[in-house]
C-alpha positions, 0 to 999 in steps of 0.5 A, a space after each residue: 500499500 502507498 497512500 494512507 490517510 489517518 485522521 486521529 480523533 477527528 470525528 471526536 474522542 475516541 474516534 479514527 478515520 482511515 483512507 488508504 490506497 493500495 498500489 501493487 502489481 496487478 498480477 498479484 492476486 489478492 482477496 477482498 476483505 473478509 475474515 483474517 483471524 477469529 480470535 482476536 477477530 481481525 478482518 481485512 483483504 488477503 494477499 493470496 501469494 504470501 497469505 498476509 495483508 496490507 491493511 487489517 482491522 482488529 475488533 472494530 478499533 485497531 488498524 494496522 497498515 503496511 507500506 513498502 519503502 524504496 531500499 535504503 543504502 546499507 538496508 534490506 534490498 539495497 545493492 550493498 545488502 549482504 542478506 539474501 533477499 529470499 530470507 526476509 519474511 513477507 511484510 504482509 504477514 508481519 502486518 497480520 501478526 501485528 494486528 492479532 498480537 496480544 494483549 486482547 482487548 479484555 486484558 488489563 491495561 499496563 500504565 506508564 508510572 511516570 505519566 499514568 498514561 496507558 502503556 503502547 503494548 500494541 507497539 511493543 508487540 510490533 517491535 518484538 516481531 521486527 526483533 524476531 524476524 527480519 523484513 524488507 524496508 517498510 513502515 508499519 503503522 498502528 492506529 487504535 481509536 481512543 488508543 495508541 497511534 504510531 509508525 515504525 520504520 524498519 529495514 533500513 539498516 538500523 534499529 526500528 525507529 518509532 514515531 508517535 502519531 498525535 491527534 489530527 490529520 496524518 499522511 504516510 506514503 513511501 516516506 516518513 509519516 508527514 514528510 515535507 519532502 514527499 510532494 504527495 504528502 505535502 498536497 494531501 496534508 494541504 487539502 486535509 487542512 480544508 476538510 471540516 469534520 461533519 459527520 462520518 459519512 461527509 468525512 469519508 467522502 471528503 477523504 475518498 475524493 482525495 484518494 481519487 485524484 490524479 496527477 493533473 494541474 501539477 499536483 502529484 497523483 494519488 489514485 495511480 495509472 501507470 504500468 508498474 504498481 498502479 493503485 489496485 484497491 481503496 479502503 475507507 474506515 470510520 471507527 471508534 466511539 461512533 453510532 455506526 462504524 463504517 468499513 468501505 472498500 473498492 476492489 479496483 482504483 477508486 476513481 472508477 471503482 465504487 466503494 462496497 460497504 463491508 461494514 458487517 465484517 466488523 460485527 462477525 
């Protein structure tokens, strides 16, 4: 996946809005959102080559997304990488494992003794996965409605680096979160500042309009039409303390493919 928009608390405390375009080879088969794990309940699309996912939703509140990054000097996949590329575990499996990792939602929360805030246990579980296996260059994002939100940069020849994501709008592509040097990120963040939260449906439609955007009038494209790694699907989510959580999926470029409502999966 190559474009992720996250709105933390945009619809009020304890809420989460996500919009994401997946850019991938059209020849790599995948399935539309469905059940990925039963306990804990994890739903999302499945990569039919390695069995992982690019975006998973756990128990209607926690989202994990995986964004591939270009090889970094000295990192995985670079010309000077001493490791066999086939030795790296699938990043899609990493995404799925991070979504399903303990603790369970009914487990007692650990508190930071210094601040009294909840300890980011899902982040720690994700970091443990990076310590256990080697992965190619990527950013793993974890977003919990009303809870922790982070991005982990790994596979770049250095220990994983974690960025906390504060309430508000964020954009992540193939670079760092909210990277001021990445044109698509800069353009999207400027447009998101104009989005006025007016309920879940209106906010999701505003995000969808951005995900449909092509490279025209000198602006960078978000819905990409190209021979190599075009946009192959799109997802919209509104989760957390809402009357009706929403999960919409377009099984093709969102500029020409309607979003189907798969919100029923959140209640499986």
